[in-house]
Phi, psi and omega in degrees: 000137174273172180296313188298319183274342173288323181292327179298335187264355183310309183299312175300320173306308182290329171286351181064044179245007177281150176286160188295331181295308182297327183290315183301313182303313181296315185302310182302320180291326181289331179296329188260351183240106183288333170301316179282333175298316183294322175293323187288325178293319176306306182303322176301312183304309183294318186293322178288334178290315181295325188286327184242079176288144175281133182292141175253129181258131176260146179302153185296332178263024182303314184298308181300324173290322177287328172290325172291330177285322176296324178294329180284347186284339185080161187280135182290143181257131176274127177290142181284145179294148183277083178305308179313310180299316172305317182294312185302312182294323172299322187286319183291323172297319175305306190295320182298321172301313178296321179290326178290327186289318180304312186298318187277310189231094183283325181294320180284329176294325182290325178290321180288326179295318173302315186291318175306316176297320181295310179294329175289328180290320181289328169299319175298320179294319183287324176293334177293320181293317180299318185297319182290320178291330176286331180293317180291329173295318178299315185293321188282316189242005175069225184287330172299317174304320181291327181289316179299315181304314184295314177299314179297324185283330174292316179302314181295323175305311187288327180287322179292318178298321179293315181295314184293321175296315182274306199269326193260297189300308185305305180296321179299319177291323179293320181294324178289326177283344179283133186294000000 
């Protein structure tokens, strides 16, 4: 029997699960091989240590001392999301897409530019009217008026963006692209 084949049998040998023929063959190899005998003795020591673990006694105030240590550590702080980094990444990506679009399709980008200028002109007029109305709100209601103004401005901006995107921009770009 070789050393490599006998090492595979050591665990079964220590557990006494080997067949009598294999056990006798392994015992004969162990009588003639000092290296395998040494490895088997090390395994016996490890098995004995694992079979009889020494009990560990904790001090009577272990839980209290551990909890006191945990309380003294201070609260973990959650880091704020890097909003500025997100905005910068968004702007860089948007400008790269715009630049790529100008390189790829100049006729449609020219139409988009003209339409964007028309829409921005109309949006400026609408926001001027909104600004006048919000000034009156602030004068009449104070800080509550400012809050109402902000909410109204956000709602109007979102509504205008939806209207511009669906109703205005799409037909105008299509009309300018037609020959």
